C-alpha positions in Angstrom: 49.2 -52.3 12.4 52.4 -50.5 13.2 51.7 -46.8 13.2 48.0 -47.3 12.8 47.1 -48.6 16.3 50.5 -48.0 17.9 54.2 -48.6 17.4 56.2 -51.8 17.3 59.4 -51.4 19.3 62.5 -53.6 19.3 62.5 -55.8 22.3 64.8 -54.6 25.1 65.6 -51.5 23.1 64.9 -48.5 25.4 66.1 -46.0 22.8 63.6 -47.3 20.2 60.8 -47.0 22.8 61.9 -43.4 23.7 62.0 -42.5 20.0 58.4 -43.7 19.5 57.2 -41.7 22.5 59.0 -38.6 21.0 57.2 -39.2 17.7 53.9 -39.2 19.4 54.8 -36.2 21.5 55.5 -34.2 18.3 52.7 -35.4 16.1 49.2 -34.4 17.4 47.5 -35.7 14.2 49.1 -39.1 14.6 48.0 -39.3 18.3 44.5 -38.4 17.3 44.3 -40.9 14.4 45.7 -43.7 16.6 43.2 -42.8 19.3 40.2 -42.8 16.9 41.3 -46.1 15.3 41.7 -47.8 18.7 38.5 -46.4 20.0 36.6 -47.8 17.0 38.3 -51.2 17.5 37.3 -51.3 21.2 33.7 -50.4 20.5 33.5 -52.9 17.6 35.2 -55.8 19.2 35.2 -55.6 23.0 31.6 -54.8 24.1 30.2 -57.2 26.7 28.0 -58.7 24.1 30.8 -59.3 21.6 33.1 -60.8 24.2 30.3 -63.1 25.5 29.7 -64.3 21.9 33.4 -65.0 21.5 33.7 -66.9 24.7 30.6 -68.9 23.9 32.1 -69.7 20.4 35.4 -70.7 22.1 33.7 -73.0 24.6 31.6 -74.7 21.9 34.8 -75.2 19.8 36.6 -76.7 22.8 33.7 -79.1 23.6 33.7 -80.3 19.9 37.4 -80.8 19.7 38.6 -84.4 19.8 40.3 -85.5 23.1 44.0 -85.1 23.2 45.9 -88.4 23.8 48.2 -88.4 26.9 
């Protein structure tokens, strides 16, 4: 999702991070498209109802999983 929801930066590379910030500073359309994309993802995936459903599914999966041997 690089450049769709944000940027991937090289780990421990401050210059790479600075360059990505500069790109966002120069490109209003890119900022807006990333903003809209991420807003849609949040609304679609992270409502209280959706998160509760996901936690419930996770708990059920954990309870069904076979015990782990020591």
